[in-house]
KOLMITOR-638361 format. One line per 8 residues: for each residue x, y, z of N, C-alpha, C. Coordinates in pm, 1 decimal, padded with zeros to 6 digits. Example, Ala and Ser with C-alpha at 12.3 -4.5 7.8 and 13.67 -1.06 7.14 Angstrom:
BEGIN
01319.0/-00569.0/00780.0/01230.0/-00450.0/00780.0/01320.0/-00330.0/00780.0 ~ 01285.0/-00225.0/00708.0/01367.0/-00106.0/00714.0/01290.0/00003.0/00787.0
end
This chain:
BEGIN
00084.0/-00118.5/00000.0/00000.0/00000.0/00000.0/00087.9/00124.0/00000.0 ~ 00038.6/00238.4/-00055.3/00119.6/00360.3/-00056.1/00153.8/00404.3/00084.8 ~ 00275.0/00455.3/00102.2/00320.6/00495.6/00235.1/00372.8/00638.3/00228.7 ~ 00323.3/00721.3/00318.5/00370.0/00858.6/00330.2/00433.9/00875.4/00466.5 ~ 00561.0/00916.3/00473.6/00624.9/00934.0/00604.0/00540.9/01023.5/00694.6 ~ 00521.6/00978.2/00818.5/00442.8/01053.9/00914.2/00298.3/01010.1/00923.5 ~ 00253.1/00920.6/00832.1/00113.8/00877.8/00836.4/00090.7/00784.7/00955.6 ~ -00026.8/00790.7/01013.6/-00061.5/00705.5/01128.3/-00201.7/00647.0/01111.6
-00251.6/00644.9/00986.7/-00388.8/00601.9/00963.1/-00414.3/00457.7/01006.9 ~ -00312.7/00374.3/01000.0/-00333.6/00234.1/01032.4/-00321.0/00200.2/01179.5 ~ -00292.6/00299.5/01265.1/-00266.2/00271.1/01406.4/-00389.4/00295.6/01492.7 ~ -00415.6/00206.7/01589.3/-00524.4/00232.4/01683.9/-00486.7/00346.8/01777.9 ~ -00588.9/00410.0/01835.7/-00564.7/00523.9/01923.5/-00479.0/00486.1/02044.0 ~ -00499.3/00366.3/02096.7/-00421.0/00322.9/02212.5/-00272.2/00317.0/02180.1 ~ -00239.6/00272.1/02057.6/-00098.8/00263.9/02017.0/-00039.2/00402.9/02003.6 ~ -00116.0/00496.6/01946.3/-00066.4/00633.9/01932.5/-00035.3/00693.7/02069.2
-00126.6/00676.0/02165.7/-00104.2/00731.1/02299.9/00018.8/00668.6/02365.2 ~ 00030.7/00536.9/02351.9/00144.9/00468.1/02412.9/00277.0/00517.5/02356.3 ~ 00283.4/00532.1/02225.5/00407.4/00573.1/02160.8/00443.6/00717.8/02194.4 ~ 00343.2/00804.7/02199.0/00369.8/00943.7/02234.9/00417.7/00955.2/02379.5 ~ 00360.6/00874.9/02468.5/00406.4/00874.8/02607.7/00549.6/00823.2/02617.9 ~ 00585.3/00724.8/02535.2/00722.5/00673.3/02535.9/00821.8/00780.3/02491.8 ~ 00776.3/00872.8/02408.0/00863.0/00983.4/02364.8/00879.6/01089.4/02473.5 ~ 00797.6/01080.6/02578.9/00807.9/01178.5/02686.4/00704.7/01287.7/02679.1
00603.5/01270.0/02595.2/00498.9/01372.4/02585.9/00392.5/01348.5/02693.2 ~ 00312.8/01451.4/02718.8/00207.7/01441.5/02819.0/00259.8/01433.3/02960.9 ~ 00380.4/01487.6/02984.0/00435.4/01487.4/03118.6/00497.4/01355.6/03160.4 ~ 00505.0/01260.5/03067.6/00562.7/01129.8/03099.2/00713.9/01132.0/03082.7 ~ 00782.4/01050.3/03161.3/00926.1/01033.1/03146.4/00953.5/00940.7/03027.8 ~ 01047.3/00975.3/02937.4/01076.4/00887.4/02824.0/01113.7/00746.3/02870.1 ~ 01063.8/00648.7/02797.2/01088.2/00509.1/02831.9/01096.5/00427.9/02703.7 ~ 01199.4/00344.6/02690.1/01207.5/00259.5/02570.6/01174.3/00115.5/02607.7
01125.8/00040.9/02510.1/01106.0/-00103.0/02522.1/01180.7/-00169.1/02407.5 ~ 01220.1/-00293.2/02423.3/01302.9/-00357.6/02321.3/01299.5/-00508.8/02339.6 ~ 01305.2/-00580.4/02227.8/01322.1/-00725.5/02237.2/01466.8/-00766.0/02210.0 ~ 01558.6/-00668.1/02212.1/01701.0/-00698.1/02197.3/01752.6/-00768.3/02322.3 ~ 01842.3/-00865.2/02303.3/01911.6/-00923.1/02417.9/02008.4/-00819.4/02473.5 ~ 02065.7/-00847.5/02590.6/02160.6/-00753.4/02649.7/02281.1/-00733.9/02557.4 ~ 02331.3/-00842.7/02498.4/02445.0/-00831.1/02406.9/02408.6/-00749.7/02282.6 ~ 02289.0/-00773.2/02228.6/02245.2/-00695.6/02112.6/02230.3/-00548.5/02148.6
02172.5/-00522.5/02263.0/02154.8/-00384.5/02309.1/02289.9/-00313.2/02317.4 ~ 02389.8/-00382.1/02373.3/02522.2/-00321.3/02389.3/02584.8/-00288.9/02254.0 ~ 02570.6/-00378.5/02156.3/02631.9/-00355.9/02026.1/02557.2/-00249.5/01945.5 ~ 02426.0/-00245.8/01958.8/02350.1/-00139.1/01891.9/02391.1/-00003.1/01947.9 ~ 02410.0/00003.8/02079.0/02454.9/00128.9/02140.4/02596.8/00164.1/02095.2 ~ 02683.6/00063.4/02085.4/02820.4/00089.0/02041.5/02824.0/00137.9/01896.9 ~ 02725.8/00096.7/01817.2/02717.2/00142.4/01678.1/02665.1/00285.4/01668.5 ~ 02628.9/00344.4/01782.4/02583.2/00483.0/01782.6/02433.2/00500.5/01778.0
02357.2/00392.2/01802.4/02211.6/00399.2/01797.6/02152.0/00379.1/01936.5 ~ 02037.2/00438.1/01958.5/01963.6/00419.0/02083.7/01829.8/00352.9/02050.9 ~ 01786.7/00253.5/02129.4/01654.8/00193.2/02107.4/01545.5/00287.8/02154.7 ~ 01439.1/00295.0/02078.9/01326.7/00383.2/02111.4/01204.3/00306.7/02158.8 ~ 01183.4/00189.6/02103.8/01066.5/00114.6/02146.4/01040.4/-00005.9/02058.9 ~ 00970.7/-00102.4/02116.5/00925.9/-00219.0/02041.2/00806.1/-00176.5/01957.2 ~ 00815.2/-00195.2/01826.8/00708.4/-00152.7/01736.6/00651.6/-00274.2/01664.5 ~ 00524.5/-00264.2/01631.6/00459.4/-00378.5/01568.3/00349.8/-00332.2/01474.3
00314.0/-00421.4/01384.2/00201.1/-00398.7/01294.7/00126.7/-00528.9/01277.5 ~ -00003.9/-00520.9/01264.3/-00084.9/-00642.2/01256.9/-00193.3/-00627.1/01151.9 ~ -00228.1/-00738.7/01088.9/-00339.2/-00742.0/00994.3/-00401.5/-00880.9/00996.6 ~ -00529.5/-00886.1/01029.0/-00601.8/-01012.9/01017.7/-00668.9/-01012.6/00881.5 ~ -00631.4/-01107.4/00800.1/-00663.8/-01104.7/00657.2/-00744.3/-01228.8/00618.8 ~ -00850.6/-01206.1/00543.3/-00928.3/-01317.4/00490.0/-00867.9/-01360.1/00357.1 ~ -00827.0/-01483.7/00349.4/-00762.6/-01537.0/00229.8/-00869.3/-01597.6/00140.1 ~ -00875.1/-01550.5/00018.0/-00980.4/-01592.7/-00073.6/-00964.0/-01734.9/-00124.8
-01057.3/-01775.4/-00207.5/-01059.0/-01910.2/-00265.0/-01014.6/-01903.8/-00410.2 ~ -00936.0/-02003.1/-00450.4/-00894.8/-02009.6/-00590.9/-00902.3/-02153.0/-00638.7 ~ -00966.6/-02174.0/-00750.6/-00975.0/-02307.2/-00810.0/-00843.8/-02340.0/-00879.1 ~ -00809.2/-02466.4/-00881.2/-00686.7/-02508.4/-00950.7/-00709.9/-02644.2/-01015.0 ~ -00627.9/-02671.0/-01118.2/-00636.4/-02798.0/-01186.5/-00572.5/-02909.2/-01105.4 ~ -00641.2/-03021.9/-01090.6/-00592.4/-03133.2/-01008.3/-00458.6/-03185.0/-01059.6 ~ -00442.7/-03191.9/-01191.5/-00320.3/-03245.5/-01251.6/-00234.5/-03134.2/-01313.0 ~ -00242.5/-03014.4/-01259.7/-00172.3/-02900.9/-01320.4/-00084.4/-02829.5/-01218.3
00044.2/-02809.7/-01255.3/00132.5/-02722.9/-01177.1/00097.4/-02577.9/-01209.8 ~ 00069.6/-02496.5/-01109.2/00036.0/-02358.0/-01137.3/00050.7/-02272.3/-01012.2 ~ 00085.4/-02145.4/-01035.2/00084.2/-02050.9/-00924.4/-00059.6/-02012.9/-00894.7 ~ -00091.2/-01999.8/-00765.9/-00224.4/-01958.9/-00724.1/-00219.6/-01808.5/-00695.7 ~ -00252.1/-01729.7/-00798.3/-00233.8/-01584.6/-00791.0/-00313.2/-01520.2/-00678.1 ~ -00434.2/-01568.1/-00653.7/-00517.7/-01508.8/-00548.7/-00450.8/-01524.5/-00412.4 ~ -00398.8/-01643.6/-00385.5/-00334.0/-01668.7/-00256.4/-00200.9/-01594.7/-00246.4 ~ -00125.9/-01590.7/-00355.7/00000.6/-01516.2/-00355.3/-00024.1/-01370.1/-00321.4
-00123.9/-01310.3/-00386.7/-00153.6/-01168.7/-00363.4/-00199.2/-01144.7/-00220.1 ~ -00277.1/-01238.2/-00166.2/-00323.8/-01224.1/-00027.9/-00206.2/-01224.1/00069.1 ~ -00110.6/-01314.6/00048.5/00004.2/-01322.8/00139.4/00090.9/-01198.0/00129.1 ~ 00104.0/-01144.1/00007.3/00179.8/-01019.6/-00013.1/00113.3/-00903.0/00058.0 ~ -00016.1/-00883.4/00030.0/-00085.7/-00766.4/00081.5/-00094.2/-00767.8/00233.6 ~ -00120.5/-00883.9/00291.6/-00132.5/-00891.9/00436.7/-00000.3/-00858.8/00505.3 ~ 00110.8/-00909.8/00450.9/00240.9/-00878.1/00510.4/00274.2/-00730.3/00494.2 ~ 00240.9/-00673.0/00379.1/00269.2/-00531.6/00356.8/00189.2/-00443.1/00450.8
00064.3/-00479.6/00478.5/-00015.5/-00404.5/00575.4/00050.1/-00406.7/00712.9 ~ 00094.9/-00524.9/00754.9/00159.7/-00536.4/00885.5/00290.4/-00457.3/00889.3 ~ 00372.3/-00468.2/00783.0/00499.2/-00396.3/00778.4/00477.4/-00245.8/00780.1 ~ 00377.5/-00197.4/00703.6/00352.1/-00053.7/00697.7/00310.5/00000.3/00833.8 ~ 00226.3/-00071.7/00905.7/00183.0/-00026.2/01037.8/00298.0/-00027.2/01137.8 ~ 00387.3/-00124.0/01124.0/00506.1/-00123.7/01209.5/00592.5/-00001.2/01180.1 ~ 00607.8/00033.4/01051.7/00685.7/00151.8/01013.7/00618.4/00279.5/01062.7 ~ 00484.8/00281.4/01062.2/00413.0/00397.6/01114.4/00443.6/00418.5/01263.1
00447.7/00309.3/01339.0/00481.6/00320.3/01481.0/00624.2/00373.0/01497.8 ~ 00717.2/00322.0/01416.0/00855.6/00369.0/01424.5/00865.0/00516.4/01388.7 ~ 00788.4/00557.5/01287.7/00784.4/00697.7/01247.7/00738.3/00786.4/01363.2 ~ 00635.8/00741.0/01433.9/00580.5/00819.1/01544.2/00681.7/00835.6/01657.0 ~ 00772.3/00738.4/01670.3/00877.6/00747.3/01771.3/00997.1/00829.7/01723.0 ~ 00997.1/00869.9/01595.6/01109.7/00944.5/01541.3/01229.4/00857.6/01510.6 ~ 01205.6/00732.7/01472.3/01313.7/00636.2/01451.0/01377.4/00652.2/01313.4 ~ 01504.4/00612.1/01304.8/01573.0/00602.3/01175.7/01548.0/00467.2/01110.2
01519.9/00366.8/01191.2/01499.3/00234.1/01135.6/01452.9/00135.2/01239.6 ~ 01437.4/00010.0/01195.4/01390.0/-00098.6/01280.7/01481.3/-00218.9/01259.7 ~ 01533.0/-00275.2/01367.2/01618.8/-00393.4/01358.7/01547.8/-00513.5/01420.5 ~ 01597.7/-00632.0/01385.2/01541.9/-00754.8/01440.8/01399.0/-00780.2/01397.5 ~ 01360.7/-00735.1/01277.5/01222.9/-00752.1/01233.0/01193.3/-00900.4/01209.4 ~ 01080.5/-00941.9/01257.5/01034.7/-01077.9/01227.8/00887.9/-01073.4/01186.8 ~ 00853.4/-01161.4/01094.8/00717.3/-01170.3/01042.1/00656.6/-01302.7/01085.3 ~ 00539.1/-01296.8/01143.9/00473.2/-01416.9/01194.4/00334.2/-01428.8/01133.9
00294.5/-01551.8/01106.6/00160.3/-01580.2/01055.7/00093.9/-01677.6/01151.8 ~ -00024.1/-01640.9/01201.1/-00095.1/-01722.3/01299.4/-00236.3/-01749.7/01250.9 ~ -00278.2/-01876.0/01260.2/-00415.8/-01913.1/01226.0/-00495.1/-01931.8/01354.0 ~ -00623.3/-01898.0/01348.4/-00710.6/-01909.7/01464.7/-00828.9/-02000.3/01432.0 ~ -00876.0/-02073.9/01533.9/-00984.7/-02169.0/01510.4/-01114.6/-02097.3/01476.2 ~ -01126.3/-01968.0/01516.1/-01250.2/-01896.5/01489.0/-01254.5/-01835.2/01349.4 ~ -01151.7/-01858.9/01270.9/-01152.6/-01807.6/01133.9/-01078.0/-01901.7/01042.1 ~ -01148.4/-01997.4/00982.4/-01082.6/-02100.1/00902.0/-01008.2/-02042.1/00783.1
-01061.3/-01938.1/00721.6/-00998.9/-01878.5/00603.5/-00924.1/-01750.0/00635.9 ~ -00901.0/-01726.4/00766.2/-00834.7/-01603.8/00807.5/-00702.2/-01634.8/00875.5 ~ -00612.2/-01538.5/00872.1/-00483.4/-01551.2/00939.9/-00439.5/-01413.0/00985.9 ~ -00368.5/-01409.2/01098.5/-00312.1/-01283.0/01143.7/-00167.8/-01274.5/01098.9 ~ -00133.5/-01164.3/01037.3/00002.4/-01136.1/00994.7/00056.7/-01027.3/01086.5 ~ 00170.3/-01054.0/01149.9/00226.0/-00957.0/01243.0/00373.1/-00933.0/01212.4 ~ 00411.7/-00805.5/01212.3/00551.7/-00765.1/01198.4/00592.3/-00697.3/01328.8 ~ 00709.0/-00731.3/01379.6/00753.1/-00676.0/01507.2/00904.5/-00659.0/01506.3
00954.6/-00553.6/01570.0/01098.2/-00527.2/01578.0/01124.5/-00411.2/01672.0 ~ 01251.1/-00372.5/01685.5/01289.9/-00263.5/01774.7/01329.0/-00140.6/01693.7 ~ 01257.8/-00030.0/01717.8/01287.7/00096.6/01650.5/01410.0/00161.0/01715.4 ~ 01501.0/00213.7/01631.4/01623.8/00274.8/01681.9/01648.9/00408.0/01611.5 ~ 01729.2/00493.2/01675.1/01766.9/00622.8/01616.7/01914.7/00647.5/01641.4 ~ 01981.6/00708.5/01542.7/02124.2/00735.5/01555.8/02146.4/00858.6/01642.9 ~ 02248.6/00849.3/01727.8/02279.4/00958.7/01820.9/02308.1/01089.8/01749.3 ~ 02379.0/01081.1/01637.6/02424.2/01202.3/01569.5/02322.6/01256.6/01470.2
02211.8/01184.3/01452.3/02110.2/01229.6/01357.5/02147.8/01209.0/01212.9 ~ 02237.5/01114.1/01183.4/02276.4/01085.7/01045.6/02159.1/01034.7/00963.3 ~ 02174.9/01039.0/00833.4/02066.7/00998.0/00743.9/02072.7/00848.1/00718.2 ~ 01991.1/00772.4/00789.2/01986.9/00627.5/00772.0/01854.3/00581.8/00712.7 ~ 01766.1/00675.3/00679.9/01637.0/00638.0/00625.0/01650.2/00599.9/00477.2 ~ 01541.9/00546.0/00422.7/01542.2/00506.5/00282.4/01531.7/00629.1/00193.0 ~ 01543.9/00606.8/00061.6/01531.6/00717.6/-00033.2/01394.4/00784.7/-00025.8 ~ 01291.8/00709.0/00014.8/01158.5/00765.1/00029.6/01131.7/00820.9/00167.4
01238.4/00837.4/00248.3/01229.0/00891.1/00384.5/01148.1/00802.4/00477.2 ~ 01150.6/00672.1/00452.0/01088.7/00576.1/00542.9/01195.4/00522.0/00637.2 ~ 01157.0/00479.9/00758.0/01254.9/00412.9/00844.2/01304.8/00285.0/00776.0 ~ 01435.6/00259.5/00782.9/01485.0/00134.1/00725.9/01431.2/00017.4/00808.6 ~ 01418.6/-00097.0/00745.4/01377.0/-00219.5/00814.5/01481.1/-00327.3/00788.4 ~ 01504.5/-00411.4/00887.4/01606.7/-00514.5/00875.5/01574.3/-00630.1/00969.0 ~ 01594.4/-00752.5/00921.3/01576.0/-00867.6/01009.6/01707.1/-00909.7/01075.8 ~ 01812.7/-00828.4/01060.2/01940.4/-00858.9/01123.9/01929.7/-00840.0/01275.4
01995.7/-00928.6/01350.4/01999.1/-00909.6/01494.9/02102.5/-00802.6/01529.5 ~ 02114.9/-00771.2/01658.8/02203.8/-00663.1/01699.9/02348.8/-00684.7/01660.8 ~ 02397.8/-00809.8/01675.0/02536.6/-00839.2/01640.4/02561.8/-00822.6/01490.9 ~ 02469.6/-00876.7/01409.5/02486.8/-00866.5/01264.7/02472.0/-00722.1/01217.3 ~ 02383.8/-00646.1/01280.1/02366.9/-00505.3/01245.5/02496.2/-00427.9/01272.3 ~ 02557.6/-00451.0/01387.0/02685.0/-00385.6/01421.5/02793.6/-00422.8/01320.7 ~ 02802.9/-00552.5/01288.4/02904.8/-00599.4/01194.8/02883.9/-00540.4/01056.6 ~ 02758.2/-00533.1/01012.2/02728.7/-00476.7/00880.7/02778.0/-00332.9/00871.9
02750.7/-00251.5/00973.3/02795.3/-00112.6/00972.1/02947.5/-00103.9/00970.6 ~ 03014.0/-00192.3/01044.1/03159.5/-00190.4/01049.9/03223.0/-00227.5/00916.1 ~ 03150.8/-00302.7/00833.8/03205.3/-00343.0/00703.8/03177.9/-00239.1/00594.9 ~ 03113.6/-00126.8/00633.1/03091.0/-00020.5/00535.5/02958.9/-00027.3/00463.2 ~ 02863.0/-00101.2/00516.1/02729.8/-00109.3/00457.3/02625.2/-00076.2/00563.1 ~ 02508.2/-00034.0/00516.7/02396.7/-00008.3/00606.4/02271.5/-00072.4/00548.5 ~ 02174.5/-00108.3/00633.4/02051.0/-00167.9/00582.3/01961.9/-00063.7/00516.6 ~ 01891.2/-00106.5/00413.7/01796.7/-00019.7/00344.8/01653.5/-00064.4/00373.2
01628.2/-00191.3/00351.0/01491.8/-00239.3/00367.4/01490.5/-00390.7/00376.5 ~ 01396.9/-00441.3/00452.5/01372.1/-00584.6/00451.6/01289.4/-00615.1/00327.9 ~ 01344.3/-00695.1/00237.8/01277.7/-00723.4/00110.6/01227.0/-00866.5/00111.0 ~ 01119.9/-00888.3/00037.3/01058.4/-01020.7/00039.5/00995.2/-01054.0/-00095.0 ~ 00979.7/-01182.7/-00115.8/00908.8/-01231.4/-00233.3/00833.8/-01357.3/-00195.7 ~ 00714.7/-01374.3/-00248.4/00636.1/-01492.3/-00212.9/00572.9/-01554.2/-00336.6 ~ 00543.9/-01681.6/-00325.9/00475.7/-01753.3/-00433.3/00398.2/-01869.3/-00371.2 ~ 00267.6/-01869.5/-00391.8/00184.3/-01982.5/-00349.2/00158.6/-02067.8/-00472.2
00193.5/-02194.9/-00461.8/00198.9/-02279.9/-00580.7/00123.4/-02410.5/-00556.3 ~ 00049.1/-02453.0/-00659.0/-00017.8/-02583.2/-00653.9/00068.2/-02686.5/-00725.0 ~ 00105.2/-02791.2/-00651.7/00184.7/-02900.1/-00708.4/00088.4/-03006.8/-00760.2 ~ 00096.6/-03034.9/-00889.6/00001.5/-03126.8/-00952.4/00008.9/-03266.3/-00892.1 ~ -00106.2/-03331.0/-00885.9/-00111.2/-03470.9/-00844.0/-00063.2/-03560.4/-00958.9 ~ -00011.1/-03676.1/-00923.3/00033.3/-03772.2/-01024.6/-00084.5/-03850.7/-01079.7 ~ -00073.5/-03884.0/-01207.5/-00173.0/-03972.4/-01266.0/-00149.8/-04116.6/-01224.1 ~ -00248.1/-04201.8/-01243.1/-00237.2/-04341.8/-01200.8/-00126.3/-04413.4/-01276.2
-00115.7/-04391.7/-01407.2/-00014.0/-04459.7/-01487.3/00125.7/-04417.3/-01443.5 ~ 00143.3/-04289.6/-01414.7/00274.1/-04242.0/-01369.3/00311.5/-04305.1/-01235.9 ~ 00215.5/-04319.3/-01147.6/00241.3/-04381.2/-01017.1/00280.3/-04528.0/-01033.1 ~ 00215.1/-04597.0/-01124.0/00246.0/-04738.5/-01145.3/00386.7/-04757.6/-01201.6 ~ 00430.6/-04664.4/-01289.8/00562.2/-04676.6/-01352.1/00676.7/-04665.8/-01252.2 ~ 00654.7/-04598.4/-01140.5/00765.1/-04573.5/-01047.8/00771.9/-04674.4/-00934.7 ~ 00678.1/-04766.9/-00928.1/00677.1/-04863.5/-00818.2/00806.4/-04944.3/-00818.9 ~ 00876.6/-04944.0/-00707.0/00999.0/-05023.3/-00690.5/01119.1/-04970.3/-00764.6
01112.4/-04848.5/-00820.3/01223.5/-04796.6/-00900.1/01281.3/-04670.8/-00837.1 ~ 01415.2/-04653.4/-00853.8/01479.5/-04525.5/-00823.0/01463.1/-04434.5/-00943.9 ~ 01400.0/-04320.8/-00925.9/01380.8/-04230.2/-01038.4/01343.3/-04091.3/-00987.4 ~ 01383.7/-03990.1/-01064.5/01344.8/-03853.4/-01029.9/01197.2/-03834.5/-01059.8 ~ 01134.5/-03748.4/-00978.8/00994.5/-03713.1/-00999.2/00992.2/-03575.9/-01067.6 ~ 01002.6/-03572.4/-01200.9/01017.5/-03444.2/-01271.1/00903.2/-03347.4/-01247.9 ~ 00782.5/-03399.0/-01230.7/00667.5/-03311.1/-01207.5/00686.1/-03231.6/-01078.8 ~ 00723.7/-03300.8/-00971.2/00743.3/-03235.0/-00842.1/00867.2/-03145.4/-00844.7
00974.2/-03195.6/-00905.3/01097.8/-03117.2/-00912.8/01073.3/-02982.9/-00980.0 ~ 01005.7/-02985.6/-01095.7/00982.5/-02862.9/-01170.0/00890.2/-02767.9/-01095.5 ~ 00789.4/-02822.0/-01027.2/00694.7/-02737.6/-00954.4/00765.2/-02661.3/-00842.4 ~ 00843.7/-02731.0/-00761.4/00910.3/-02664.9/-00649.6/01019.8/-02571.0/-00697.4 ~ 01087.9/-02609.5/-00805.4/01189.5/-02522.2/-00865.3/01126.0/-02389.5/-00910.8 ~ 01016.1/-02402.0/-00985.3/00948.4/-02282.4/-01037.6/00900.4/-02192.4/-00923.8 ~ 00842.0/-02251.4/-00821.5/00786.9/-02172.0/-00711.1/00896.5/-02097.2/-00636.2 ~ 01007.6/-02166.1/-00608.5/01118.5/-02098.8/-00539.0/01176.3/-01985.9/-00624.3
01190.5/-02010.7/-00753.5/01247.5/-01908.6/-00841.0/01158.7/-01784.2/-00848.2 ~ 01027.9/-01803.2/-00850.0/00936.9/-01689.1/-00850.8/00952.3/-01607.0/-00723.4 ~ 00961.3/-01675.6/-00608.4/00977.9/-01604.2/-00481.2/01110.4/-01529.3/-00477.6 ~ 01218.7/-01594.8/-00520.8/01350.6/-01531.3/-00519.4/01355.7/-01411.0/-00613.6 ~ 01299.0/-01424.7/-00733.7/01304.7/-01314.6/-00830.4/01225.5/-01194.4/-00781.4 ~ 01115.3/-01217.9/-00712.4/01035.3/-01106.6/-00659.8/01106.9/-01035.9/-00545.0 ~ 01177.3/-01112.5/-00462.8/01257.6/-01049.8/-00357.1/01367.1/-00962.9/-00417.8 ~ 01435.0/-01014.7/-00519.8/01541.0/-00936.9/-00584.8/01485.2/-00811.8/-00651.8
01364.7/-00820.3/-00708.3/01303.5/-00703.9/-00772.2/01276.9/-00593.8/-00669.1 ~ 01236.3/-00631.3/-00548.2/01215.7/-00531.7/-00442.4/01347.2/-00461.9/-00408.9 ~ 01456.8/-00538.8/-00399.6/01587.1/-00479.8/-00368.7/01631.8/-00385.2/-00479.2 ~ 01604.0/-00420.8/-00604.3/01640.7/-00333.0/-00715.7/01563.0/-00202.3/-00710.7 ~ 01435.7/-00208.8/-00672.3/01355.9/-00086.1/-00660.5/01408.7/00004.3/-00549.5 ~ 01472.6/-00054.8/-00448.4/01531.8/00023.9/-00339.7/01672.6/00072.0/-00374.6 ~ 01719.2/00038.4/-00496.2/01853.4/00075.3/-00541.1/01960.2/00018.9/-00448.7 ~ 01939.3/-00102.8/-00400.5/02032.7/-00167.4/-00309.1/02149.2/-00230.3/-00385.3
02260.6/-00248.5/-00312.9/02377.3/-00313.6/-00372.4/02368.1/-00465.6/-00362.0 ~ 02290.4/-00513.9/-00267.0/02278.8/-00657.7/-00247.4/02184.7/-00689.7/-00133.2 ~ 02169.8/-00819.5/-00105.1/02081.7/-00866.7/00001.3/02160.6/-00963.5/00089.5 ~ 02157.3/-00942.0/00220.6/02226.6/-01031.9/00313.0/02123.7/-01108.9/00395.9 ~ 02168.3/-01223.7/00447.4/02083.5/-01303.3/00535.6/01960.9/-01360.9/00468.9 ~ 01970.1/-01394.2/00339.4/01852.6/-01443.6/00267.2/01808.9/-01580.4/00322.0 ~ 01679.8/-01593.7/00341.3/01619.9/-01721.3/00379.7/01504.3/-01751.6/00284.8 ~ 01484.8/-01879.5/00257.0/01369.5/-01923.6/00178.8/01296.0/-02028.5/00261.6
01172.5/-01995.4/00300.2/01095.3/-02085.9/00385.1/00972.1/-02134.3/00310.5 ~ 00927.2/-02253.9/00347.2/00805.9/-02307.1/00287.1/00706.1/-02341.4/00396.7 ~ 00578.0/-02323.0/00364.5/00472.7/-02351.4/00460.7/00343.4/-02373.0/00384.6 ~ 00259.1/-02460.3/00437.4/00129.8/-02484.1/00372.7/00018.1/-02404.1/00438.2 ~ 00041.2/-02348.5/00557.5/-00055.6/-02264.9/00628.8/-00191.8/-02333.2/00642.7 ~ -00191.0/-02464.6/00649.0/-00317.2/-02536.7/00667.1/-00398.2/-02555.9/00541.1 ~ -00340.3/-02519.4/00424.7/-00411.1/-02540.9/00299.1/-00404.1/-02688.7/00261.1 ~ -00447.0/-02718.1/00140.6/-00435.1/-02852.0/00084.9/-00288.3/-02895.2/00084.0
-00263.8/-03023.9/00098.5/-00126.6/-03074.3/00105.5/-00045.5/-03046.1/-00019.9 ~ -00110.6/-03019.1/-00132.2/-00040.9/-02990.7/-00257.2/-00027.4/-02840.7/-00283.6 ~ -00062.3/-02757.9/-00184.9/-00049.8/-02612.5/-00198.6/00055.9/-02563.6/-00099.8 ~ 00161.3/-02501.1/-00153.0/00275.5/-02460.3/-00070.9/00307.3/-02314.4/-00098.3 ~ 00341.3/-02240.7/00009.0/00394.5/-02105.6/-00009.4/00545.1/-02108.8/00008.7 ~ 00616.1/-02048.1/-00086.1/00759.1/-02022.9/-00069.9/00777.2/-01874.3/-00042.9 ~ 00845.2/-01844.7/00066.6/00863.0/-01707.0/00111.7/01011.6/-01678.7/00123.9 ~ 01062.3/-01588.2/00038.6/01203.6/-01550.0/00038.8/01215.5/-01410.5/00097.8
01311.4/-01391.6/00188.5/01328.1/-01260.2/00249.2/01472.1/-01241.8/00296.3 ~ 01511.0/-01116.6/00310.8/01644.7/-01080.7/00357.4/01653.5/-00930.2/00372.0 ~ 01772.0/-00879.7/00406.2/01792.0/-00736.4/00425.5/01871.0/-00678.9/00309.1 ~ 01809.4/-00586.6/00235.8/01878.7/-00516.2/00128.0/01972.9/-00412.8/00188.6 ~ 02095.3/-00404.2/00136.0/02197.0/-00315.6/00193.0/02258.1/-00227.3/00084.6 ~ 02320.6/-00118.2/00129.0/02386.9/-00025.4/00038.2/02516.0/00022.8/00103.0 ~ 02618.5/00060.1/00025.1/02743.4/00108.3/00085.7/02720.5/00230.7/00173.1 ~ 02799.6/00237.9/00279.7/02788.1/00344.5/00377.9/02925.5/00407.6/00393.1
02931.7/00540.9/00391.8/03061.2/00608.8/00384.7/03147.8/00591.7/00509.5 ~ 03087.7/00567.2/00623.8/03165.5/00561.8/00748.7/03225.5/00423.4/00769.3 ~ 03315.4/00382.4/00680.7/03377.4/00251.3/00689.1/03488.0/00249.8/00793.8 ~ 03490.9/00145.6/00874.4/03595.8/00127.3/00972.8/03660.5/-00009.0/00951.9 ~ 03786.4/-00019.9/00995.2/03855.4/-00148.3/00984.0/03801.7/-00243.6/01089.7 ~ 03762.0/-00361.4/01046.3/03713.7/-00460.9/01141.4/03830.0/-00517.8/01222.2 ~ 03806.3/-00551.7/01349.0/03911.4/-00616.9/01425.7/03942.8/-00753.7/01366.8 ~ 04063.3/-00803.3/01393.6/04103.7/-00934.7/01342.1/04007.7/-01041.8/01391.6
03977.5/-01135.5/01302.9/03884.8/-01243.0/01338.5/03958.1/-01347.1/01422.0 ~ 03896.5/-01385.3/01534.3/03953.3/-01488.6/01621.6/03865.9/-01611.2/01615.8 ~ 03914.4/-01723.9/01559.8/03832.6/-01844.8/01555.3/03803.0/-01896.0/01696.1 ~ 03683.8/-01946.5/01716.1/03645.5/-02005.3/01843.6/03587.8/-02144.9/01818.8 ~ 03598.9/-02231.6/01917.3/03547.3/-02366.8/01908.3/03448.3/-02388.4/02021.1 ~ 03325.6/-02418.9/01985.6/03223.1/-02441.6/02086.9/03238.6/-02580.2/02146.2 ~ 03227.9/-02588.7/02279.1/03236.3/-02715.5/02349.1/03097.8/-02766.6/02389.1 ~ 02994.2/-02695.3/02346.5/02857.5/-02738.1/02377.4/02819.6/-02859.5/02295.4
02744.3/-02947.1/02354.9/02699.1/-03065.6/02285.1/02571.5/-03036.1/02208.9
end
């Protein structure tokens, strides 16, 4: 959905009051909240940033119905669009909360999808992370003046800055795909034999490639130099066993002028079992 820096249309009144009080308005003492660990908190502070508050966005979305061919590999466009739009609504509302706190960006972003028994065709999409601001007021926002978003933890965020890069945006791509069922003759031919299942191979290959290409297209629109921490996850979300979502996501990054020499790397050996 279109995003204008400073907009708060998607936020409930209770969230607006809470965030303004955290800033110290209304006679309240400023207070931050964070899901950073103590080690992450220390490294974010060492990088020159202060945590402002835990920010979140939520959208309960009704996922529509789409017919598909029983013996046909195909993307399910209706479901793909639903998964995209619901996540974008949640991400935008999280950014609105960060904006209200005066943040430069959000670290440790995670996206969660939850199904409830009271809504068979509905799911809640939630985005959550810690809003931060740079001490010196440097320009860390995106080209569109939005707070940057990143799924990097505190340690990785610190390391990224030390290597001369900064996060631009958490980018994602999704594809909901129907994997065709096998015909009876095809099933009979494979009994007792070692053989590739080309129908399944091609379906999963195509679905992953669509998700990856869409994630890369988002990074290109942000004029990013690359994407770090890429993950590709699959989930059926309770749909039919032959319907799978592939979700690719990572943090788009761009060169940052304040490059520092990293300390020498010291190998360590874990003794944990």
